[in-house]
C-alpha positions in Angstrom: 52.5 17.9 58.5 53.0 19.5 55.1 53.4 23.0 53.9 52.7 26.0 56.2 50.4 28.0 53.8 51.1 31.2 55.7 49.3 33.4 53.2 46.0 31.6 53.2 43.0 33.7 54.2 40.8 30.5 54.9 37.7 32.5 53.8 34.7 31.5 51.7 35.9 33.2 48.5 39.2 31.4 48.7 37.4 28.1 49.4 35.2 28.5 46.3 38.2 29.0 44.0 40.1 26.2 45.7 37.2 23.7 45.1 37.4 24.4 41.3 41.2 24.1 41.4 40.8 20.7 43.1 38.4 19.4 40.5 40.7 20.7 37.7 43.7 19.0 39.3 42.1 15.6 39.2 41.2 16.1 35.6 44.7 17.3 34.9 46.1 14.2 36.6 43.9 11.9 34.5 45.1 13.8 31.3 48.8 13.3 32.2 48.2 9.6 32.8 46.5 9.2 29.5 49.1 11.1 27.6 52.0 9.2 29.2 53.4 12.3 30.9 54.0 10.6 34.3 57.6 9.4 34.8 57.8 5.6 34.4 61.4 4.7 33.6 62.9 5.0 37.0 62.1 4.0 40.6 63.2 6.1 43.6 62.9 5.8 47.3 62.7 8.4 50.0 61.8 8.8 53.7 60.8 11.2 56.4 62.2 10.8 59.9 60.2 12.2 62.8 62.1 12.7 66.1 61.2 13.3 69.7 63.0 16.1 71.7 63.6 15.3 75.3 65.2 17.1 78.3 67.9 15.6 80.5 65.2 14.1 82.7 63.9 12.3 79.6 60.6 14.2 79.4 59.4 16.2 76.4 61.5 19.3 75.5 59.4 22.0 73.8 62.1 23.9 72.0 61.8 22.7 68.5 61.8 26.2 67.0 65.1 27.0 68.7 66.7 23.8 67.4 65.4 24.3 63.9 66.8 27.9 63.9 70.2 26.5 64.9 70.0 23.8 62.3 69.2 26.3 59.5 68.8 23.4 57.0 65.9 22.8 54.6 66.0 19.1 55.3 64.4 19.8 58.7 60.9 21.1 59.4 58.4 21.5 62.2 55.8 19.0 63.5 52.5 19.6 65.2 54.0 19.8 68.7 57.0 21.8 69.9 58.7 18.7 71.1 59.0 17.0 67.7 60.9 17.8 64.5 61.1 16.1 61.1 64.0 15.4 58.7 63.3 14.8 55.0 65.7 12.6 53.2 66.7 13.2 49.6 65.1 10.8 47.0 67.5 8.3 45.7 67.3 5.7 42.8 66.5 2.2 43.9 69.8 0.5 42.9 73.1 -0.8 44.1 74.1 1.0 47.3 70.9 3.0 47.7 70.2 1.7 51.2 73.7 2.2 52.4 73.6 5.8 51.0 70.3 6.5 52.6 71.4 5.0 55.9 74.4 7.3 55.8 72.3 10.4 55.2 69.7 9.4 57.8 72.5 8.8 60.4 74.0 12.2 59.5 70.6 14.0 59.8 69.9 12.5 63.1 73.4 13.2 64.4 73.2 16.9 63.2 69.9 17.2 65.0 71.5 15.8 68.1 74.3 18.4 68.0 71.9 21.3 67.6 69.7 19.8 70.4 72.7 19.5 72.7 73.4 23.2 72.3 69.9 23.8 73.5 70.0 21.5 76.5 68.0 18.8 74.7 68.4 15.3 73.4 66.9 13.4 70.4 65.1 10.1 70.7 63.6 7.9 68.0 60.4 6.1 69.2 56.9 5.6 68.0 55.4 7.1 71.2 57.5 8.8 73.8 56.7 7.0 77.1 57.2 10.1 79.2 54.6 12.2 77.4 51.9 13.2 79.9 48.6 14.9 79.5 50.4 18.1 80.5 52.2 18.2 77.1 49.0 17.8 75.1 47.6 21.3 75.7 47.5 24.1 73.1 50.6 25.8 74.6 52.6 22.9 73.2 51.3 23.4 69.6 53.9 24.7 67.2 52.8 28.4 66.5 52.1 28.0 62.8 48.8 29.0 61.2 48.3 25.6 59.4 48.3 23.7 62.7 45.9 26.1 64.5 43.6 26.0 61.5 43.5 22.2 61.5 42.7 22.2 65.2 40.0 24.9 64.8 38.2 23.2 61.9 38.3 19.7 63.2 37.0 20.8 66.6 34.2 22.7 64.9 33.3 19.6 62.8 33.4 17.4 65.8 31.2 19.8 67.8 32.4 18.3 71.0 35.6 17.1 72.7 37.5 14.3 71.0 37.2 11.0 72.7 40.1 8.5 73.1 39.3 4.9 74.0 42.0 2.2 73.6 42.0 -1.2 75.3 45.0 -3.4 75.7 46.4 -4.9 78.8 45.3 -1.6 80.3 42.6 0.7 79.2 42.8 4.4 78.3 39.6 6.4 78.2 39.4 10.2 78.2 38.2 13.3 76.5 40.6 15.9 75.0 39.9 19.3 73.6 42.5 19.5 70.8 44.0 17.4 68.1 47.4 17.6 69.8 47.1 13.9 70.8 48.2 13.3 67.2 51.6 14.8 68.2 52.3 11.7 70.4 52.8 9.7 67.2 56.3 9.8 65.6 56.9 7.8 62.4 59.5 6.8 59.9 57.5 7.4 56.7 58.6 5.5 53.6 58.2 6.6 50.0 58.4 4.4 46.9 57.9 5.7 43.3 55.5 3.7 41.3 55.0 3.6 37.5 51.5 4.9 36.6 50.5 1.7 34.7 51.3 -0.4 37.7 49.9 1.9 40.4 46.6 0.1 41.1 48.3 -3.4 41.4 51.1 -2.0 43.6 48.7 -0.1 45.8 46.5 -3.1 46.4 49.6 -5.2 47.2 50.8 -2.5 49.6 47.4 -2.8 51.4 47.6 -6.6 51.5 51.1 -6.8 53.1 50.5 -3.9 55.6 49.5 -6.2 58.5 52.4 -8.6 58.2 55.0 -5.8 57.7 53.6 -3.8 60.7 53.7 -6.9 62.9 57.5 -7.0 62.6 58.0 -3.3 63.2 55.8 -2.5 66.3 57.5 0.0 68.6 54.6 2.0 70.4 53.0 0.0 73.2 52.7 2.7 75.9 50.7 5.9 76.1 50.3 8.0 79.3 51.6 5.2 81.4 49.2 2.6 80.0 50.1 -0.6 78.2 47.8 -0.7 75.2 48.4 -2.0 71.6 51.7 -3.3 70.3 51.4 -0.4 67.8 49.2 2.1 69.7 49.9 4.8 67.1 47.3 3.1 64.8 44.4 3.6 67.2 45.7 6.9 68.6 46.2 8.6 65.2 42.7 7.7 64.0 40.9 8.8 67.2 42.9 12.0 67.7 41.7 13.3 64.3 38.3 11.7 64.2 35.5 14.2 63.4 32.7 11.6 63.2 29.8 12.5 65.5 28.3 9.8 67.6 24.5 9.5 67.0 21.7 7.1 67.8 21.2 6.6 64.1 23.0 3.7 62.4 25.1 5.2 59.7 28.5 4.8 58.1 31.2 7.5 57.8 34.7 7.0 56.6 37.4 8.0 59.1 39.8 10.7 58.1 42.6 8.4 59.3 42.3 4.9 58.1 43.2 1.8 56.1 40.6 2.4 53.3 37.3 0.8 52.4 37.9 -1.3 49.2 40.4 -2.6 46.7 41.2 -0.2 43.9 40.3 -1.0 40.3 41.4 1.8 38.1 44.0 4.5 38.2 45.4 6.5 41.1 42.9 9.2 40.3 40.2 6.9 41.5 41.6 7.0 45.0 41.7 10.8 45.0 38.1 10.9 43.8 37.0 8.6 46.6 38.8 10.8 49.2 37.3 14.1 47.9 33.9 12.4 47.8 34.1 11.2 51.4 36.1 13.9 53.2 35.4 17.6 53.6 38.0 20.1 52.6 40.0 21.0 55.7 42.5 23.6 54.4 42.6 26.0 51.5 45.1 28.4 50.0 45.3 30.8 47.1 46.5 29.2 43.9 47.5 31.5 41.0 48.1 29.0 38.2 45.4 26.6 36.9 46.6 23.1 36.3 44.6 22.6 33.1 45.8 25.8 31.6 49.4 24.9 32.4 49.0 21.6 30.6 47.7 23.3 27.6 50.8 25.4 27.5 53.0 22.3 27.6 54.0 22.9 31.3 53.8 20.4 34.1 51.5 21.4 37.0 52.2 20.8 40.7 48.5 20.1 41.4 48.7 22.3 44.4 45.1 22.0 45.4 45.1 18.2 45.2 48.4 17.9 47.1 47.1 20.2 49.9 43.9 18.2 50.2 45.7 14.9 50.0 47.9 16.0 52.9 44.9 16.2 55.1 43.6 12.7 54.4 45.6 10.2 56.4 45.6 6.8 54.7 48.1 4.4 56.1 49.2 3.8 52.5 48.8 7.2 51.0 49.0 7.8 47.2 51.1 10.9 46.3 51.8 13.0 43.3 54.9 15.1 43.0 57.2 16.9 40.6 61.0 16.5 40.6 63.4 18.0 38.1 60.4 19.1 36.1 59.0 15.5 35.8 55.8 14.4 37.4 55.7 11.1 39.3 53.5 8.9 41.5 54.5 7.3 44.7 53.1 5.4 47.7 53.8 6.7 51.1 53.9 4.1 53.9 52.7 5.9 57.0 52.3 3.1 59.5 56.0 2.4 60.4 57.0 3.9 63.8 60.2 5.8 64.4 63.0 3.8 66.0 64.2 1.9 67.9 67.5 2.5 66.0 68.4 3.8 62.6 69.5 0.3 61.7 66.1 -1.1 62.7 64.4 1.6 60.6 66.5 0.8 57.5 65.7 -2.9 57.9 62.0 -2.0 58.0 62.5 0.1 54.9 64.4 -2.6 52.9 61.8 -5.2 53.9 58.9 -3.1 52.6 60.6 -1.9 49.4 61.8 -5.4 48.7 58.2 -6.7 49.1 56.8 -4.0 46.9 59.5 -4.5 44.2 59.3 -8.3 44.3 55.5 -8.7 44.0 54.9 -12.1 42.3 52.7 -11.9 39.3 50.1 -14.1 41.0 49.4 -11.2 43.3 48.6 -8.7 40.5 44.9 -9.2 41.0 44.4 -9.0 44.8 40.6 -8.4 44.6 40.3 -12.0 43.2 42.5 -13.5 45.9 41.5 -11.9 49.2 38.5 -10.1 50.6 39.4 -6.5 51.4 38.1 -6.9 55.0 40.6 -9.7 55.5 43.5 -7.4 54.7 42.0 -4.7 56.9 41.6 -7.2 59.8 45.1 -8.4 59.4 46.3 -4.8 59.8 44.3 -4.4 63.0 45.6 -7.7 64.3 49.2 -6.6 63.7 48.6 -3.3 65.5 47.1 -5.0 68.5 49.2 -8.1 68.8 52.4 -7.3 66.8 54.7 -10.3 66.3 52.2 -12.6 68.0 49.4 -11.8 65.5 47.6 -14.6 63.6 46.9 -13.7 59.9 44.6 -15.0 57.3 46.5 -15.3 54.0 45.1 -16.7 50.8 42.6 -18.8 52.8 45.1 -20.1 55.3 45.7 -19.1 59.0 49.4 -18.2 59.6 51.4 -16.8 62.5 53.3 -13.6 61.8 56.6 -15.5 62.2 55.7 -18.2 59.7 54.3 -15.7 57.2 57.2 -13.4 57.3 59.9 -16.1 57.1 58.2 -18.4 54.6 56.1 -16.2 52.5 57.4 -12.6 52.6 61.1 -12.6 53.2 61.8 -14.6 50.0 59.8 -12.1 48.0 61.7 -9.2 49.6 65.0 -10.8 48.8 63.9 -11.3 45.1 62.6 -7.7 44.9 65.9 -6.1 46.1 68.0 -8.3 43.8 65.7 -7.4 40.9 67.0 -3.8 41.3 70.6 -5.0 41.9 70.8 -3.7 45.4 74.1 -4.6 47.0 74.0 -8.2 48.4 75.7 -7.2 51.6 73.0 -4.6 52.3 70.3 -7.1 51.5 71.7 -9.8 53.8 72.4 -7.3 56.6 69.0 -5.5 56.6 66.7 -8.4 55.9 68.7 -10.4 58.3 67.6 -8.0 61.0 63.9 -8.7 60.1 64.5 -12.4 60.2 66.2 -12.3 63.6 63.5 -10.0 65.0 60.8 -12.5 64.2 62.5 -14.9 66.6 63.5 -12.2 69.1 62.1 -8.9 70.3 60.4 -6.1 68.5 60.7 -2.7 70.0 57.2 -3.0 71.5 58.0 -6.3 73.2 61.3 -5.0 74.6 59.4 -2.0 76.1 56.5 -4.1 77.5 58.8 -6.7 79.2 60.9 -4.0 80.8 58.0 -1.8 81.7 56.3 -4.6 83.6 59.5 -5.4 85.5 60.2 -1.8 86.3 56.6 -1.3 87.6 57.3 -4.1 90.1 60.2 -2.2 91.5 59.1 1.5 91.5 56.3 3.9 90.9 54.8 4.4 87.5 56.5 7.7 86.7 59.9 6.3 87.7 59.3 3.2 85.6 58.6 5.2 82.4 61.5 7.5 83.0 63.9 4.6 83.5 62.5 2.9 80.4 63.0 6.0 78.3 66.5 6.4 79.6 67.4 2.8 78.7 65.8 3.3 75.2 67.9 6.4 74.7 71.2 4.7 75.8 70.5 1.6 73.7 69.7 3.8 70.7 73.2 5.4 70.8 74.8 2.1 70.1 72.7 1.4 66.9 72.5 -2.2 68.0 69.2 -3.6 66.6 66.4 -4.0 69.1 66.3 -7.8 69.0 69.8 -7.8 70.6 68.9 -5.3 73.4 69.4 -6.7 76.9 66.8 -6.5 79.6 67.1 -3.5 81.9 69.0 -4.5 85.0 67.2 -4.6 88.4 67.3 -1.1 89.6 65.2 -1.0 92.7 63.3 2.2 93.6 65.1 5.2 92.3 66.0 8.2 94.4 65.2 10.8 91.7 64.5 14.3 92.8 60.8 14.5 91.9 59.2 17.9 91.9 55.5 17.5 91.0 52.9 15.4 92.8 51.8 13.7 89.5 55.2 12.0 89.5 54.5 10.1 92.7 50.7 10.1 93.0 48.6 6.9 92.9 46.3 6.7 89.9 44.7 3.4 90.4 42.0 4.5 92.8 39.1 2.8 94.6 36.2 5.3 94.8 33.0 5.5 96.7 29.7 7.3 95.9 27.9 9.5 98.4 24.8 7.3 98.3 26.8 4.1 99.0 26.0 2.4 102.4 28.5 3.4 105.0 28.9 -0.1 106.4 29.9 -1.5 103.0 32.3 1.4 102.4 34.1 0.8 105.7 34.3 -2.9 105.1 35.9 -2.2 101.7 38.4 0.0 103.4 39.2 -2.8 106.0 39.4 -5.5 103.4 41.9 -3.6 101.3 43.8 -1.9 104.1 42.9 1.5 102.7 42.9 4.5 105.1 41.2 7.0 102.8 38.8 6.8 99.9 37.5 9.6 97.6 33.8 10.0 97.2 32.1 11.1 94.0 28.6 12.1 92.9 26.7 10.7 89.9 28.6 13.1 87.6 32.0 11.8 88.6 32.8 14.9 90.6 34.7 14.7 93.9 32.3 15.6 96.7 34.0 14.2 99.8 36.6 12.0 101.4 36.1 9.0 103.8 38.9 8.1 106.2 39.3 5.8 109.2 38.6 8.7 111.5 35.0 8.7 110.5 34.3 5.3 112.1 33.4 7.1 115.4 30.8 9.1 113.6 29.4 5.9 112.0 29.0 4.3 115.4 26.5 7.0 116.4 24.3 6.4 113.3 22.0 3.6 112.1 24.6 1.1 111.0 22.5 -0.4 108.3 20.9 2.8 106.9 23.8 5.3 107.1 25.2 6.5 103.8 28.7 7.6 102.9 27.4 11.1 102.5 26.4 11.1 106.2 29.9 10.5 107.5 32.3 11.8 104.9 34.3 15.0 105.0 32.7 17.4 102.5 35.2 20.2 102.7 38.1 18.5 101.0 41.4 20.1 100.4 42.6 19.2 96.9 45.6 20.0 94.8 46.4 19.8 91.0 48.8 17.4 89.2 51.3 20.3 88.9 51.4 21.1 92.6 54.9 20.9 93.9 55.6 18.0 96.3 57.0 20.3 98.9 53.7 22.3 98.8 51.7 19.1 99.2 53.7 18.1 102.3 53.2 21.6 103.8 49.5 21.3 103.3 49.4 17.9 105.0 51.4 19.2 107.9 49.3 22.4 108.2 45.9 20.7 108.2 47.1 17.5 110.0 45.7 15.3 107.2 47.1 12.0 105.8 46.3 12.4 102.2 45.4 14.9 99.4 43.2 14.2 96.4 44.6 15.4 93.1 42.1 16.9 90.8 41.7 18.4 87.3 38.7 20.7 87.6 36.2 18.8 89.8 37.4 15.3 88.8 39.9 13.3 90.8 42.9 11.9 88.8 45.1 10.7 91.7 45.8 10.7 95.4 48.9 11.3 97.4 49.5 10.2 101.0 52.2 10.7 103.6 53.5 7.2 102.7 54.2 8.5 99.2 56.4 11.3 100.6 58.7 9.1 102.5 
């Protein structure tokens, strides 16, 4: 999530100075490009590895600061939530054994994190979205206590003017309101960096956009969120909606999302992209900047473009243009942000080699993407990949192609040529791109999760299923065997885990009644579905009563055609919260001689637990 800017005052005076610095930074960048000051004689690759921290029960562990303190290594840094950390790999020249060297460093960084985590009773898991994250871990008490994160949350909430809304439809549907940006913390990525010569940046950036859909389709690893089966790469929808400040109105108007694919092909230099983003997105963060970039250039020094870099870090393009300075030399790069973390280090390195090979091997015929493909087609391909993964159908140069056919026949040959162009070791090329080829015929991480999740849900309750799934992901990950070779989880039957909270065993797929429903229909619904108790809501969705079999006697005394549910329901309902201990729920049922307990957040029911669930 970028620098911590601990000294920022975030006041109006600082903002005024920051705006001028931002304008000057873009002018300075244009000047450096014109004068040929941007490095163009070398190509480097780099990466950022985000990791999930989990406890022995495979649920989120919120002790990232303790682990980072133990690591005491500048390669590691915080993330938005206290159950995530990030490792930054050293840039390396694209040549010979670069992927082998990067894989070695990545493996070492992950292993070092595992050792520090182990000292703190924690494990490390690489996955796009941790299946066991629940809404309990999305509150402000799980936000890493750093001013930058709190300021982002404060400003985005103020701009939104209301709670954020999350709506994602897949095999299941997730629809809810949330009061902070911490849903963003559900996303864990393996972010790829590739240095690009300034004179080729526009062509490379457009090509990166064009291939995003097909590349993503082979890498999907995030199909589950809060126990719901959604998109093959749910991170794409989740990230955009978790930081979306656009306000819904009755007026028809267009606003550019802060997280997104982009709106058009690029025609000029990288500065054009930055100008577009400054023009369409409000400044989210500021900081004091003591050295003006234009003045530094006049003195013959290379500026860091601090204002532009800070602003750029708060605009979340899936292919993000970046400026940086290394060893006193400025450079440009593209950051690929759509690749999920996991399932294994080998899978991630295969994804990396595939993307870099494609970028490096771009055939000359694709230099002018605007003349070959409508931008909306590239954008739609990306969304198709996110929703359908390996089974997506793409439009490519006027033809409809399956993901498998496009990757094998169109893209893999380009990737092979691109890596060979930079003399990458042939063994690494065959090994890593071979994983991509095999994956198109086997499983992606998303498909492996979905298949096993569905099978586990037939055998056990939802919470048990996602725990068992996460446990198997963790065990498979330790072998570093690529995901297309992972075996199905063996039939386990219902587990005998020592559950503590009611939300671990409650039923969440509820039939509900309304207080003005006719009682005869309500009782028939209960009989048809063999349901012994049904919650009753009012027009605002608030729990106002409970209807059980015991109310049939009262119904017999009323007008059978005119009686309403509100006439016979229990209005004084005993409820509990999701974090009520199971033992407490059992005691309440015994004390009040009742067969069920609605589970509520505020006045809204989110689940129900019965005596059957306690057996």
